C-alpha positions as CSV (number, residue, x, y, z in Angstrom):
1,M,19.9,23.2,11.9
2,R,17.4,20.3,11.8
3,K,13.9,21.3,12.7
4,P,12.8,19.6,16.0
5,V,10.6,16.6,15.5
6,N,6.9,17.2,16.5
7,L,5.8,13.9,17.9
8,N,2.4,15.3,18.7
9,V,1.8,15.9,15.0
10,L,2.8,12.3,14.3
11,L,0.5,11.0,17.0
12,I,-2.4,13.0,15.6
13,L,-1.7,11.6,12.1
14,C,-1.9,8.1,13.5
15,C,-5.1,8.7,15.4
16,I,-6.9,10.4,12.4
17,S,-5.8,7.6,10.1
18,S,-6.9,4.9,12.4
19,F,-10.3,6.5,12.9
20,L,-11.0,7.1,9.3
21,L,-9.9,3.7,8.2
22,S,-12.0,1.9,10.8
23,C,-15.0,3.9,9.6
24,Q,-14.3,3.1,5.9
25,E,-14.3,-0.7,6.6
26,E,-17.9,-0.5,7.7
27,K,-19.3,0.1,4.2
28,S,-18.1,0.1,0.7
29,P,-19.6,-0.2,-2.8
30,S,-19.8,-3.6,-4.4
31,K,-20.3,-4.7,-8.0
32,G,-23.7,-3.8,-9.4
33,E,-24.3,-0.9,-6.9
34,G,-24.5,2.7,-7.9
35,I,-21.0,4.1,-7.3
36,E,-22.2,7.7,-7.0
37,D,-24.2,6.7,-3.9
38,Y,-20.9,6.1,-2.2
39,R,-19.2,9.4,-3.1
40,V,-17.6,11.0,0.0
41,S,-15.4,13.6,-1.5
42,P,-15.1,15.6,-4.8
43,R,-13.0,14.3,-7.6
44,P,-9.5,15.7,-7.3
45,T,-8.4,18.2,-10.0
46,S,-4.7,18.0,-9.5
47,G,-1.9,16.2,-7.7
48,I,1.5,14.7,-7.9
49,S,2.6,11.9,-10.2
50,E,6.2,11.4,-8.9
51,F,7.3,10.2,-5.5
52,S,10.3,8.4,-4.0
53,S,11.4,7.4,-0.5
54,D,14.4,5.4,0.6
55,F,14.0,6.3,4.3
56,D,17.7,7.1,4.5
57,S,17.5,10.9,5.1
58,A,15.3,10.5,8.2
59,V,16.9,10.6,11.6
60,N,13.5,10.2,13.3
61,L,10.3,8.5,12.2
62,A,8.5,11.9,12.2
63,D,11.0,13.3,9.7
64,L,9.2,11.2,7.0
65,F,6.2,13.5,7.4
66,P,7.4,17.0,6.6
67,D,5.2,20.0,7.0
68,D,5.3,20.8,3.3
69,H,3.6,17.4,2.5
70,S,6.5,16.4,0.2
71,G,7.0,13.1,2.1
72,W,4.7,10.5,3.5
73,T,1.2,11.6,4.5
74,N,0.5,9.5,7.6
75,L,0.8,6.1,9.2
76,Q,-1.9,3.5,8.7
77,L,-2.3,1.7,12.0
78,V,-5.5,-0.2,12.9
79,D,-5.5,-2.6,15.7
80,S,-7.6,-5.8,15.2
81,N,-9.3,-5.4,18.6
82,G,-10.2,-1.8,18.4
83,A,-7.4,-0.3,20.4
84,T,-6.9,3.5,19.7
85,D,-4.2,4.6,22.2
86,T,-1.1,5.6,20.3
87,I,2.2,5.0,22.0
88,I,5.5,6.5,20.7
89,E,8.8,4.9,21.8
90,G,11.7,6.5,20.0
91,N,11.3,5.7,16.3
92,K,8.5,3.2,16.8
93,V,4.7,3.9,17.0
94,Y,2.3,1.4,18.5
95,I,-1.5,1.1,18.4
96,G,-2.5,-2.1,20.2
97,D,-0.4,-5.0,18.9
98,N,0.5,-3.2,15.6
99,S,3.5,-1.0,15.0
100,V,5.5,1.0,12.5
101,E,9.2,1.6,13.1
102,L,12.1,3.3,11.3
103,Q,15.1,1.0,11.8
104,S,18.6,0.3,10.6
105,D,19.0,-3.4,11.4
106,T,17.5,-4.6,8.1
107,A,17.6,-2.4,5.0
108,R,17.7,-3.2,1.3
109,S,20.0,-0.2,0.6
110,G,21.4,2.7,2.5
111,C,21.0,2.9,6.3
112,C,17.3,2.5,7.0
113,A,14.0,0.8,6.2
114,I,10.6,0.6,7.7
115,R,9.6,-2.4,9.9
116,L,5.8,-3.1,10.2
117,V,4.0,-5.5,12.5
118,A,0.4,-6.5,12.3
119,A,-1.6,-9.0,14.3
120,P,-4.3,-11.1,12.6
121,S,-7.5,-9.3,11.8
122,G,-10.3,-9.6,14.4
123,N,-13.2,-7.3,15.1
124,T,-11.6,-4.9,12.6
125,V,-9.2,-5.4,9.7
126,S,-5.7,-5.3,11.1
127,K,-3.3,-2.8,9.4
128,A,0.2,-1.4,9.7
129,A,1.4,0.6,6.7
130,M,2.9,3.8,5.3
131,Q,0.4,6.0,3.4
132,K,1.0,8.6,0.7
133,G,-1.8,10.8,-0.5
134,G,-2.1,13.6,-3.0
135,F,-1.5,11.7,-6.2
136,F,-3.3,12.3,-9.5
137,F,-3.6,9.4,-11.8
138,E,-6.6,9.3,-14.2
139,S,-7.8,7.4,-17.2
140,G,-5.2,7.2,-19.9
141,D,-2.3,7.6,-17.5
142,D,0.5,5.2,-16.9
143,L,1.0,4.4,-13.2
144,W,4.3,2.8,-12.2
145,V,5.0,1.6,-8.7
146,S,8.1,0.0,-7.4
147,A,8.9,-1.1,-3.9
148,W,11.1,-3.7,-2.1
149,F,9.5,-6.0,0.5
150,F,11.1,-8.3,3.1
151,I,8.6,-10.7,4.7
152,E,10.0,-12.2,7.9
153,G,9.4,-15.9,8.8
154,Y,8.7,-19.1,7.0
155,E,5.0,-19.7,7.8
156,N,2.4,-19.3,5.1
157,Y,1.8,-15.8,3.8
158,Q,-1.8,-16.4,3.0
159,S,-4.1,-13.4,2.8
160,I,-1.7,-10.6,3.6
161,F,-1.9,-7.4,1.5
162,L,1.2,-5.5,0.6
163,L,0.2,-2.6,-1.7
164,D,-3.1,-0.7,-2.2
165,I,-3.8,1.8,-5.0
166,E,-6.9,3.7,-4.1
167,T,-9.4,6.4,-4.9
168,T,-10.6,8.4,-1.9
169,E,-13.6,9.8,-3.8
170,F,-15.7,6.9,-2.7
171,E,-16.5,5.2,0.6
172,G,-14.2,2.2,1.2
173,S,-11.5,3.7,-1.1
174,P,-11.9,1.1,-3.9
175,G,-9.0,0.3,-6.3
176,R,-6.4,-2.3,-6.9
177,R,-4.3,-4.1,-4.3
178,I,-1.6,-6.8,-4.2
179,M,-2.1,-9.8,-1.9
180,M,-0.8,-13.3,-1.3
181,S,-3.2,-15.9,-2.6
182,G,-4.2,-18.6,-0.1
183,G,-2.1,-21.6,0.4
184,D,0.6,-21.1,-2.2
185,N,2.4,-17.9,-1.3
186,V,2.1,-16.3,-4.7
187,I,1.2,-12.7,-5.6
188,K,-2.1,-11.8,-7.2
189,L,-3.9,-8.5,-7.9
190,E,-7.3,-8.0,-6.2
191,S,-10.0,-5.5,-7.0
192,K,-10.8,-3.7,-3.8
193,G,-14.5,-3.2,-3.6
194,N,-14.9,-5.5,-6.6
195,I,-15.7,-2.6,-8.9
196,S,-12.4,-1.7,-10.5
197,G,-11.9,-4.7,-12.7
198,S,-11.2,-8.4,-12.5
199,E,-8.9,-10.2,-10.1
200,Y,-5.6,-11.1,-11.8
201,G,-3.5,-14.0,-10.8
202,Q,-0.5,-15.9,-12.1
203,V,-0.8,-18.9,-14.4
204,K,-0.8,-21.7,-11.9
205,E,1.6,-24.0,-13.7
206,N,4.1,-21.1,-14.1
207,S,3.5,-19.3,-10.8
208,I,6.5,-18.1,-8.8
209,P,6.3,-18.3,-5.0
210,F,7.2,-15.1,-3.1
211,P,10.7,-15.6,-1.6
212,K,10.9,-15.8,2.2
213,N,13.3,-13.9,4.4
214,Q,14.9,-11.9,1.7
215,W,14.4,-8.6,-0.2
216,V,12.0,-8.8,-3.1
217,Q,11.2,-6.1,-5.7
218,I,7.6,-5.7,-6.8
219,L,7.0,-3.6,-9.9
220,V,3.5,-2.6,-11.0
221,H,2.5,-1.0,-14.2
222,L,-1.1,0.1,-14.9
223,Q,-2.3,1.7,-18.1
224,L,-5.4,3.1,-16.5
225,S,-8.9,2.6,-18.0
226,A,-12.4,1.7,-16.8
227,A,-12.8,-0.2,-20.1
228,Q,-11.2,-3.3,-21.7
229,D,-8.2,-1.3,-23.1
230,G,-6.5,-1.0,-19.7
231,L,-3.4,-3.0,-19.1
232,T,-2.0,-4.5,-15.8
233,E,1.6,-5.8,-15.5
234,I,3.5,-7.0,-12.5
235,W,7.1,-8.0,-12.1
236,Q,8.7,-9.9,-9.2
237,D,12.4,-9.5,-9.0
238,G,12.6,-8.6,-12.7
239,V,10.4,-11.5,-13.9
240,K,7.0,-10.6,-15.3
241,I,4.4,-12.7,-13.4
242,I,1.1,-11.0,-14.4
243,S,0.0,-9.4,-17.6
244,H,-3.7,-8.8,-18.4
245,A,-5.7,-6.5,-20.5
246,G,-8.9,-5.1,-19.1
247,Q,-10.5,-2.7,-16.6
248,N,-8.3,-1.4,-13.8
249,L,-10.0,1.9,-12.9
250,T,-13.4,2.2,-11.1
251,T,-14.9,4.7,-13.5
252,E,-13.6,6.8,-16.5
253,R,-13.5,9.8,-14.2
254,T,-11.9,8.1,-11.3
255,V,-8.6,9.4,-9.9
256,Y,-6.2,7.2,-8.0
257,D,-4.9,9.6,-5.4
258,R,-3.6,7.4,-2.5
259,L,-1.1,4.6,-2.2
260,Q,-0.4,2.4,0.9
261,F,2.6,0.2,1.4
262,G,3.2,-2.5,4.1
263,L,0.7,-4.7,5.8
264,T,-2.4,-2.9,4.4
265,A,-4.4,-5.8,5.8
266,N,-3.5,-9.0,7.7
267,G,-6.1,-11.6,6.9
268,S,-3.8,-14.5,8.0
269,T,-4.0,-16.4,11.2
270,S,-0.7,-15.2,12.7
271,D,1.3,-12.0,13.4
272,K,3.2,-10.8,10.4
273,V,6.4,-8.7,10.2
274,I,7.6,-7.1,7.0
275,Y,10.0,-4.4,5.9
276,I,9.7,-2.0,3.1
277,D,12.4,0.1,1.3
278,D,13.1,2.1,-1.8
279,V,9.6,3.1,-2.9
280,L,9.1,4.8,-6.3
281,V,6.0,6.1,-8.0
282,S,5.9,7.6,-11.4
283,K,4.1,8.1,-14.7
284,Q,7.3,7.2,-16.5
285,S,8.6,3.6,-16.9
286,L,10.5,2.2,-14.0
287,L,11.8,-0.8,-15.8
288,T,15.3,0.7,-16.5
289,N,15.4,2.4,-13.1
290,E,14.8,-0.8,-11.1
291,G,16.0,-3.5,-13.5
292,G,12.6,-5.1,-14.0
293,G,11.2,-6.7,-17.2
């Protein structure tokens, strides 16, 4: 028999996530500052390196957050105008104008996918995303991430963020994140906090715009290093669009322990609606698994 869904637990997870994320936005280290001055938690000593979620086994949104922590950790919902009241309606959770929903109308495979809505950022950074913590990826590791995204609408995608790879050791959770560059709807990799390496973009004359209103696979590979021997590779629908050697880790002792998928920030001027499906995280290559490369 299926265990009853505890909606109160889901509500608490939403509220805690919103509060912590709004606090983190207030202050974060920047290039040239002493990173240790921003330490907020001890360096993790262990964690997982494999995770997958296709959303198909969940009957309810809360099913994605099992008590044994094998699933998603919590929702990332931050309203741009500071709303904090969480409203649960069936398989949809709202905070202000932002929402996360388990739905079956649009899915890349199987029965279900996640629909996320985020209004433009205002007094705070607007967010609507799925979050998974408890990872352990350190210097020398290979970090592979694959996910499928469907961005609704035909307007410009400027300044929306789809995937964050973070360390929670330091205030502001610095790391690497994928965003849409301004004006041309192409993916680039940003350094969150500006202390985990350079920003990597596509070669302009060969850049490939992100397709609109269709499912698109994004595959990321990081050979982790705080020095110049790191490697960053990104594929879009099987085509390698970014490949750069260089730093992609904050410090040689940094551990990437949290990933976020969805609208991890909406810096655009309009509401954004996206779907995510078939998420994979691994130390092993995902090229053959997902057909990239």
